[in-house]
C-alpha positions, 0 to 999 in steps of 0.5 A: 283230484281234478275234474275230468273233461266229462265232468266239465262237459256235464257242467257246460251242458247244464249251464249253457254258454251265454256270451253276455251277462244275464241274471241266473235263476238265483237272481245273480249276475252271471256270464259264460258257463254259470260264472257269477260276476263278483264285485271286483269283476265289473268289466264283465258287465259290458263284456262279450265272451267267446266260447273259449273265454267262457270255457277258460273261466269255467275251468278256473272256477271249477279248479280253484273253487269247486273242485278243490272244495269237494276234494277237501271235504271227501274223507275217502277215495272216490272214482273220477265219475263220482267226483265229477258229479259232486263237483257239478252239484257243488258248482250249482248249489254252492259250497255251503249247500254241498257241505250240508248235502246228503250226497257228501255224507253218502260219499264219505260213508262209501254208500253204494245204494242207488236209491239213496244216492238218487234221492240225495242228488234229487233233493236239490231240485228246488229254486225260489220262485221270483214272484212268490219267493217260495221254494218250488220244484224246478224241472230243469234242476230235476233233470240236472240232478238225475244226470248228475246222479246217473254220472255218479252211479255210472 
């Protein structure tokens, strides 16, 4: 299963396009639509991406890593919109977080409980405060999780 245009649009909306490198909330060097710059990608440190280049990089990241990972962890068929929502979550929280998520457990169990699914997505709304180093509720992540849950349940 591959992410749809609607799924890519959700990730783009949440990540927002950045032509030059920046530090994401997790403190990682990032560029484009949330592409974490790897050690072998030093050319991105001085690059300025076009929106088309950032979109291509996002498709590459999602197809090779996050979409493939979500597909490999599912033990039952899901609808396209459910897959898209889970890929968006995985892209944001990483494959390790996704593997531990109750979102994955509920999907594999075939749960249709709106309350449980909203709570499962909503559990991933915290970020580390760079000053206190404590996990705190992040309003942006709360909104993102609500949008992902809404897509999953649509």
